[in-house]
C-alpha positions in Angstrom: -11.3 -6.7 23.2 -11.0 -10.3 24.4 -8.3 -11.6 26.7 -6.8 -13.6 23.8 -6.7 -10.4 21.6 -5.0 -8.5 24.5 -2.4 -11.3 24.8 -1.7 -11.2 21.1 -1.5 -7.4 21.0 0.9 -7.5 23.9 3.1 -10.2 22.5 2.9 -8.5 19.1 4.9 -5.5 20.4 7.7 -8.0 21.3 7.4 -9.6 17.8 7.8 -6.1 16.2 11.1 -5.7 18.0 12.2 -9.2 17.2 11.4 -8.8 13.5 13.6 -5.7 13.4 16.3 -7.5 15.3 16.1 -10.4 13.0 16.6 -8.2 10.0 19.7 -6.7 11.6 21.0 -10.2 12.4 20.4 -11.3 8.8 22.2 -8.3 7.5 25.2 -9.0 9.7 25.4 -12.6 8.7 24.5 -12.3 5.1 28.0 -13.2 3.9 28.0 -16.4 5.9 24.5 -17.5 4.7 24.6 -20.0 1.9 21.1 -21.5 2.0 17.5 -21.0 3.0 14.5 -23.2 3.6 13.3 -26.3 1.9 12.3 -24.3 -1.2 15.7 -22.6 -1.8 15.8 -21.1 -5.2 18.6 -20.9 -7.7 18.3 -17.2 -7.9 21.0 -14.6 -8.6 20.4 -11.0 -7.5 22.0 -9.9 -10.7 20.0 -12.1 -13.0 16.9 -10.3 -14.2 15.5 -13.5 -15.6 15.6 -15.3 -12.3 12.3 -16.4 -10.7 11.3 -18.4 -7.7 10.0 -22.0 -7.9 6.4 -22.7 -8.7 4.0 -23.6 -6.0 2.0 -26.8 -6.5 -1.4 -26.4 -8.1 -3.0 -28.6 -5.4 -2.6 -27.8 -1.8 -0.3 -30.4 -0.2 -1.4 -32.4 2.8 -1.6 -30.1 5.8 -0.1 -30.9 9.2 -2.2 -31.5 12.3 0.7 -30.4 14.5 0.7 -26.9 16.0 1.9 -24.4 13.5 2.7 -20.7 13.4 2.1 -19.0 10.1 4.0 -15.7 10.0 3.4 -12.6 7.9 5.6 -9.5 7.6 4.0 -6.1 7.1 4.5 -2.6 8.4 3.0 -1.2 11.6 -0.4 0.3 10.9 -4.0 -0.6 12.0 -4.7 -3.2 9.2 -1.8 -5.3 10.4 -3.4 -5.8 13.8 -6.8 -6.2 12.1 -5.5 -9.0 9.9 -4.0 -10.9 12.9 -7.1 -10.6 15.0 -9.4 -11.5 12.1 -7.4 -14.5 11.0 -7.0 -15.9 14.5 -10.8 -15.5 15.0 -11.9 -16.9 11.7 -9.2 -19.1 10.1 -8.8 -21.1 13.3 -12.4 -22.3 12.9 -11.1 -24.3 9.9 -7.5 -24.8 11.2 -7.5 -24.8 15.0 -3.9 -25.9 15.2 -2.7 -22.8 13.4 -1.8 -19.5 14.9 -1.4 -16.4 12.7 1.4 -14.0 13.5 1.5 -10.6 11.7 5.0 -9.3 12.5 5.5 -5.6 11.8 8.3 -3.1 11.3 8.2 0.7 10.9 6.9 1.7 7.5 10.2 3.3 6.6 12.0 -0.1 7.2 9.4 -2.3 5.5 11.1 -2.9 2.2 14.5 -3.5 3.7 13.2 -5.8 6.4 11.9 -8.1 3.7 14.5 -7.8 1.0 17.5 -8.1 3.3 16.1 -11.5 4.3 15.3 -12.4 0.7 18.9 -11.6 -0.2 20.1 -14.0 2.5 17.7 -16.7 1.1 16.4 -17.3 4.6 13.3 -15.7 6.0 11.6 -15.7 9.4 8.3 -15.0 7.7 6.2 -17.3 5.4 4.0 -14.6 3.7 5.4 -11.3 2.7 2.9 -8.4 2.3 4.3 -6.5 -0.7 3.4 -3.3 -2.3 2.5 -3.8 -5.9 5.7 -2.2 -7.0 7.8 -4.6 -4.9 6.8 -7.6 -6.9 9.3 -7.2 -9.8 12.3 -7.1 -7.4 11.1 -10.1 -5.5 10.4 -12.1 -8.7 13.7 -11.3 -10.4 15.5 -12.2 -7.2 13.7 -15.6 -7.1 12.4 -14.8 -3.6 8.6 -15.5 -3.9 6.8 -18.5 -5.3 5.1 -18.5 -8.7 1.5 -19.4 -7.8 0.0 -19.3 -11.3 -1.1 -23.0 -11.3 -2.4 -22.7 -7.8 -4.5 -19.7 -8.7 -5.9 -21.4 -11.8 -7.0 -24.4 -9.7 -8.3 -22.7 -6.6 -9.2 -19.1 -7.1 -12.3 -17.6 -8.8 -10.4 -15.1 -10.9 -13.6 -14.0 -12.6 -14.8 -12.6 -9.3 -12.2 -9.8 -9.4 -11.6 -6.7 -11.3 -8.8 -7.8 -13.7 -6.6 -4.8 -12.8 -6.6 -5.7 -9.1 -5.4 -9.2 -9.8 -2.7 -7.8 -12.0 -1.7 -5.1 -9.6 -1.3 -7.3 -6.6 0.1 -10.4 -8.2 1.1 -10.3 -11.8 4.7 -10.0 -13.2 5.6 -8.6 -15.6 2.7 -6.2 -15.1 0.5 -4.9 -17.9 -0.4 -1.3 -18.4 -2.7 0.2 -15.8 -6.2 -1.2 -16.1 -5.2 -4.3 -17.9 -4.3 -7.9 -17.1 -2.1 -10.1 -19.3 -3.6 -13.5 -19.0 -0.3 -15.1 -20.2 1.8 -13.5 -17.4 2.7 -15.4 -14.3 1.0 -14.7 -10.9 3.0 -14.3 -7.7 0.4 -13.0 -5.3 -3.2 -12.5 -4.4 -5.0 -9.4 -3.1 -4.9 -8.9 0.7 -6.0 -5.3 1.2 -7.4 -2.9 -1.4 -6.9 0.9 -0.9 -6.8 4.3 -2.4 -6.9 7.9 -1.2 -10.0 9.5 0.2 -10.6 13.2 0.5 -11.6 14.0 4.1 -13.3 17.3 4.5 -15.0 19.3 7.3 -18.6 19.6 6.5 -19.1 22.1 9.2 -16.5 24.4 7.7 -16.8 24.1 3.9 -20.3 22.7 3.5 -21.9 19.3 2.9 -20.9 19.1 -0.8 -17.2 18.3 -1.5 -15.3 20.2 -4.2 -15.6 18.6 -7.6 -12.3 19.6 -9.2 -8.8 19.9 -7.9 -8.6 23.6 -8.7 -11.9 24.1 -6.8 -10.6 22.1 -3.9 -7.5 24.4 -3.6 -9.7 27.5 -3.6 -12.1 26.1 -1.0 -9.2 25.1 1.2 -7.7 28.6 0.9 -10.9 30.2 1.8 -11.5 27.8 4.7 -8.0 28.6 6.1 -8.6 32.4 5.9 -12.0 32.0 7.6 -10.8 29.8 10.4 -7.6 31.0 12.1 -5.5 28.1 13.5 -7.0 25.7 11.0 -4.9 24.8 7.9 -6.5 24.5 4.5 -4.9 21.2 3.7 -3.2 18.2 5.2 -1.4 15.6 3.0 1.7 13.3 2.9 5.0 15.2 2.5 7.6 13.0 4.2 10.8 11.7 2.7 10.2 8.1 3.5 8.4 5.1 2.2 6.4 6.5 -0.8 4.9 9.4 1.1 5.9 12.6 -0.9 6.1 10.7 -4.2 2.5 9.4 -4.1 1.3 13.0 -3.4 3.2 14.3 -6.4 2.1 11.4 -8.6 -1.5 12.0 -7.7 -1.4 15.6 -8.7 0.6 14.7 -11.8 -2.0 12.2 -12.9 -5.0 14.6 -12.3 -3.4 17.3 -14.4 -2.8 14.9 -17.3 0.9 14.0 -16.6 2.6 10.7 -16.9 5.4 9.2 -14.9 7.1 7.5 -17.8 6.7 5.9 -21.2 6.7 2.2 -20.2 7.1 0.8 -23.7 10.3 2.8 -24.4 11.6 2.8 -20.8 11.7 6.6 -20.9 11.3 8.8 -17.9 13.3 11.9 -18.7 11.2 14.3 -20.8 8.0 12.5 -19.7 7.6 13.1 -16.0 9.1 16.6 -16.4 7.1 17.7 -19.4 4.8 20.6 -19.3 2.0 18.7 -17.5 4.5 17.4 -15.0 6.0 20.8 -14.3 2.5 22.3 -13.9 1.6 19.6 -11.3 4.8 20.3 -9.3 4.2 24.0 -9.4 0.6 23.5 -8.1 1.8 21.1 -5.4 4.6 23.4 -4.1 3.2 26.9 -4.7 -0.6 26.4 -4.3 -1.0 23.5 -2.0 2.0 23.6 0.3 1.2 27.2 1.6 -2.1 25.8 2.9 -0.5 23.2 5.2 0.5 23.6 8.8 4.0 24.8 9.8 6.3 21.8 10.4 4.2 19.5 8.1 7.1 18.8 5.8 7.6 15.3 7.4 4.0 14.3 7.6 2.7 10.9 6.6 -0.3 8.8 7.5 -0.4 9.3 11.3 0.3 13.0 11.2 -2.5 13.7 8.7 -4.9 11.7 10.8 -3.8 13.6 13.9 -4.5 16.9 12.2 -8.0 15.8 11.2 -8.7 14.3 14.7 -7.5 17.5 16.3 -9.8 19.6 14.1 -6.9 21.5 12.6 -7.4 20.8 8.9 -10.2 21.8 6.5 -9.4 19.1 3.9 -7.1 16.2 4.1 -6.0 13.2 2.0 -5.2 9.8 3.4 -5.4 6.1 2.6 -8.8 4.7 3.3 -7.4 1.7 5.1 -5.8 4.0 7.7 -8.8 6.3 8.2 -11.0 4.1 10.5 -9.6 5.7 13.7 -11.1 9.0 12.8 -14.5 7.7 13.7 -13.4 6.7 17.2 -14.5 9.3 19.8 -11.6 8.4 22.0 -9.2 9.6 19.3 -10.8 12.9 18.2 -12.1 16.2 19.5 -14.7 16.3 16.8 -17.5 14.5 18.6 -18.3 12.3 21.5 -20.1 9.7 19.3 -19.6 8.4 15.8 -22.7 10.2 14.7 -21.5 13.5 16.1 -18.1 13.0 14.3 -19.9 12.3 11.0 -21.8 15.5 11.3 -18.5 17.3 10.9 -16.5 14.9 8.7 -17.2 13.9 5.2 -15.4 11.4 3.0 -15.3 11.6 -0.8 -13.6 10.3 -3.9 -10.7 12.6 -5.1 -11.8 15.6 -7.1 -11.2 15.3 -10.9 -9.3 17.7 -13.0 -7.9 17.0 -16.5 -8.3 13.3 -15.7 -10.1 11.3 -13.0 -7.1 9.1 -11.9 -6.5 8.2 -8.3 -3.5 6.4 -6.7 -3.5 2.6 -6.3 -2.9 1.5 -2.8 -3.2 -1.8 -1.0 -1.0 -4.8 -1.0 -0.9 -8.5 -1.9 0.1 -11.7 -0.2 3.2 -13.5 -1.5 4.8 -16.7 -0.3 8.5 -16.7 0.6 10.5 -19.1 -1.6 12.5 -20.0 1.5 9.6 -21.1 3.7 9.5 -24.7 4.9 7.3 -27.0 3.0 4.7 -27.4 5.7 4.3 -23.6 6.0 4.1 -23.2 2.2 1.2 -25.7 2.3 -0.5 -23.7 5.1 0.1 -20.4 3.3 -1.6 -21.7 0.1 -4.5 -23.0 2.2 -4.8 -19.6 3.9 -4.9 -17.8 0.6 -7.6 -20.2 -0.8 -9.6 -19.6 2.4 -9.1 -15.8 2.5 -10.2 -15.3 -1.1 -13.6 -17.0 -0.7 -16.7 -14.8 -1.1 -18.0 -15.3 2.4 -14.6 -14.7 4.0 -14.0 -11.6 1.9 -17.4 -10.3 3.2 -16.5 -11.0 6.8 -13.1 -9.3 6.2 -15.0 -6.3 4.9 -17.4 -6.3 7.9 -14.4 -6.5 10.3 -12.9 -3.3 8.7 -10.8 -4.7 5.9 -10.9 -3.6 2.3 -11.6 -6.6 0.0 -10.8 -6.9 -3.6 -13.5 -9.4 -4.8 -16.2 -7.5 -6.7 -19.0 -9.3 -5.0 -17.5 -8.3 -1.6 -16.9 -4.7 -2.7 -20.5 -4.4 -3.7 -21.9 -6.1 -0.6 -23.8 -4.4 2.2 -21.2 -5.9 4.6 -18.6 -3.6 3.0 -20.6 -0.6 1.9 -22.3 -0.2 5.2 -19.2 -0.8 7.4 -17.7 2.7 7.0 -18.5 6.0 5.4 -15.4 5.8 3.2 -16.1 2.3 1.8 -18.3 3.6 -1.0 -15.4 5.9 -1.9 -13.2 2.9 -2.5 -15.8 1.1 -4.5 -16.3 4.1 -6.7 -12.5 4.6 -7.1 -11.4 1.1 -8.3 -11.9 1.9 -11.9 -10.0 5.2 -11.6 -6.7 3.8 -10.1 -3.3 4.2 -11.6 -0.1 2.6 -10.2 3.6 3.6 -10.5 6.4 1.7 -12.2 6.3 -2.0 -11.5 9.9 -2.8 -12.2 12.8 -4.3 -10.1 14.3 -0.9 -9.9 11.3 0.5 -8.0 13.0 0.9 -4.6 15.7 3.2 -6.1 13.1 5.1 -8.3 10.8 5.8 -5.3 13.8 7.0 -3.2 14.8 9.5 -5.8 11.3 10.9 -6.2 10.6 11.1 -2.4 13.9 12.9 -1.7 13.3 15.5 -4.4 9.6 16.1 -3.9 10.2 16.5 -0.2 13.1 18.9 -0.9 10.8 21.0 -3.1 8.0 21.0 -0.5 10.4 22.1 2.2 12.1 24.8 0.1 15.5 23.1 -0.4 15.0 23.0 -4.2 12.9 25.0 -6.5 10.1 22.9 -8.1 11.4 22.9 -11.6 14.9 21.8 -10.6 13.5 19.1 -8.3 11.5 17.6 -11.1 14.3 17.7 -13.6 16.6 16.0 -11.1 14.0 13.3 -10.6 13.8 12.7 -14.3 17.5 12.6 -14.8 18.3 10.4 -11.8 15.5 8.0 -12.5 16.5 7.7 -16.1 20.1 6.9 -15.1 18.8 4.1 -12.9 17.0 2.5 -15.8 19.7 3.0 -18.3 22.5 2.0 -15.9 20.8 -1.4 -15.4 20.6 -2.1 -19.1 17.0 -0.9 -19.4 14.0 -3.1 -18.5 
């Protein structure tokens, strides 16, 4: 690590605290705030038809003065990677610009952004949003419509249409489709999905092919290796942890989260397939996890793998790089030794082959000053170029351009990168609606309760269906 990187890492810890403090300050002063930046939008939180202003199709003249371009994301390795990468590469084109990636804890990520959006005044220029956050941000008028900019500056044919839709389009089409007439509000920053991480030295070189087989292999591995749990996966009641786990099992066993066309959740998520998935998760998978794992998320799953205490684990690819670091694991003193024990594979199939969509897009705050809007547009144009996407892949990022995904720079950079490339066509997302934050909270709470024995599985799923339906119906539908 260079001295400059150390300085940025050290100062970043302070920025993490300042970002959280700024969010608190905005919340306290919300009633007194009447305006935002130069691009203040006439948006009403209660107006579902509201939308932020449109960005110019052509990048405005850029300043030569020193400028800080600020992102907001949650605290995990890709955030530091982005800051280091951008300050090493983007500054070759724009030496007067410093990139700051401010972070907050994952559990606070949504509120840290949307509290400031509600105040129409942000201390960030680019928000890194989950795909499901886009609807809320658009209907609140909080992010710029960049459709014209994309049409003029981005090679859209270089992307899988679904990735462009998932990370930028609103309203969003059904999974796997892109509506060419819909507006675009973001561009891909980081692609992601789950990988299955398995102990080759405990279960063999070949990973299980079906979910049922995976459960049996994990059960046998746990019986054969005292002190090692069969499975490690996300269970926490926070962010989207427990919900993504249930949604993944639901999809693989042929279930659906809702009927989008009819706005119907009740009777869909808790149908026979949905109940089967919840039963498998709680009664077959949960007993194969470690005691006290009911609050596990990304870091805890990685720790279980690194400590050699899990036969099979599931985690986001973008968060898995540290598993190959000998300083962070007991599985080997070199990368090669670790890979003799660890394997990475696409998720097993079952009734379907669906996998969860992860990753996030970049979105420009409607309240950023004009000179930073111009810089943000220029950064997006720069970042989405083929050569930069390949450099991003080589540095450890997960690109979204097809040419970068298929490049040696990406496929040879990590043993899990082929997993992502093979998974893109299998991805399924959740509900991309303004009510997302409330829907995910309901599901997390109830799935976590079922996993921890506070509710029986059937009751938990029925409660999810009833409470989520009430959210949609109470808001006048979609």
